[in-house]
N, C-alpha and C positions, 0 to 999 in steps of 0.2 A: 090318492093313488100315484099321481105324478111325483109328489114329494117323496113317497116311499121308494119309488123306482130310482129317483135321483140319488137318494141316500145309499141305496144298495149298490149302485154303480160306483159311487165315490168310495165307499168302503172296499169294494173289490179292487179298485185301482190302487188304493193306498196299501192294501195287503200285498198285492203283487209287486209294487214298487219296493216295499220293505224287504222282500225276500230276494230281490235281484242284486247281483254283485256288479258294481260299476265296471265298465270295460277297461278302465285304467287302474284297476285294483292291484295291489301287491298280493303275494301268495306265499304261504309257509306250509310245509308238510313235515311233520316230525314223527318218527317211529323210534321207540326206545324199548329195549328188552334187557333185562338183567337187574342190576342193583346200583342205586346211587348215581345214575347218569344225569347229566345236566345239559340243557340247551338254552340258548338265549340269543338275542340280537335286536336289530332295529332296521327299519326301512323308511326311507324318505324319498319320494318320487313316485313313479308308477311303472307297472309291468315288471317289477322286481320279483324274483323267485328265490326262495331258500328251500333246499331239500336236505333232510337229515335222516340218517339211519345209524343207530348205535345199538350194538349187541354185545353185552359184556358188563363189566363192573367199573365204576368210577371213571367213565369217559365224560369228557367235557368238550363243548364247542360253543362258539359264538360267531355270528355273522352280522356285519354292518354294511348296509347298502344305501348309497345316496346318488340318485340319478334315475336313469330310465333303462329298462330292458336288461338288467343285470341278472346273472344266475350264479348261485353258490350251491354246490353239492358236496356234502361231507358224509362219508361212510366210514364207520369205525367198528371193528370187531376185535374184542380182546379186553385188555385190562389197562386202565390208567392212561388213556390217550388224551391229547389236547389238540384241537384244531380251531383255527380262527381265520376268517376271511374279512377283508376290508376293501370295499369297492366304492370308488368315487368316479362318476362319469357315466357313460352310456355304452351298453352292449358288451360289457365285460363278462367273462365266464371263468369261474374258479372251481376246481374240483380236486378232492383228495380222498384216497382210500388208505386206511391204516389197519394193519393186521398184526397181531402179536401183543406186545406190552410196551408201555412207557414211551410212546412216540409223541413227537410234537411237530406240528406244521402250522406256519403262519404265512398267509398270502395277502399281499397288499397290492391293489391295482388303482392307480390314479391316471385317468385318461379314458380313451374310448377304444372299444374293439380289442381289448387285450384278452389273451387266453393263457391260463395256467392250469396244468394238470400234474398230479403226482400220485405215487404209490409208495408206501413204506411197509416193509415186512421185517419181522424179527423183534428185536428188543433194543430200545434206546435210540432210535433214529431221530434226527432233528433236521427240519428244513425251514428256511426262511426265504421267501421269494418276494421281491418288490419290483413292480413294473410301473414306470412313469412314462407318459406319452401315449401314442396311439399305435394300434396294430401289432403289439408285441406278442410273441408266443414263447412260452417256457414249459418244459416238461421234465420231470425227474422220476427216477425209480431208484429206491435204495433198499439194500438188505443189510441189516445191522444185527449184531449180537454183542 
C-alpha cells in the first residue's frame, strides 16, 4: 500500500513537471493566413519573445534573438513582404507593420534597451535600421508607390 501510494505521488509529480513551462522560457507566437507565407528564427537566452502575424501571400519573416528579455513583433498584410529582426543584448524591442506589396524591413539591434518601430504602406518600401549601443530609439513611417 505504501509503495503504491509512493509510486502514484511520484508519477503525479513527474507528469506535472513535464507540462510546466520554465519561468525563463522563450516564447514564439505565429499566425499565418493566405498562401505560401514563411516564418523562421532562433532564440538563445531567456525571456525572449517573437510575435508574428502574416495575412496575404508570399510574405516572409525571420527573427534572431540572443540575450534576455527581447521582443520582436512583425505584422504583414498584403503580398510579397519581407521582414527580419536581429537582436543581440538585453531588453531590446523591435516591431514593424507592413501593408500593401513588396515591402522590405530589416532591423538590427546590438546592445541593451533599444527600441525600433516602423510602418510601411503602399508598394516597394525599404527600411534598414541598425542600432548599436544602449538606449537608442528609432521610429519610421513610409508611404511608397
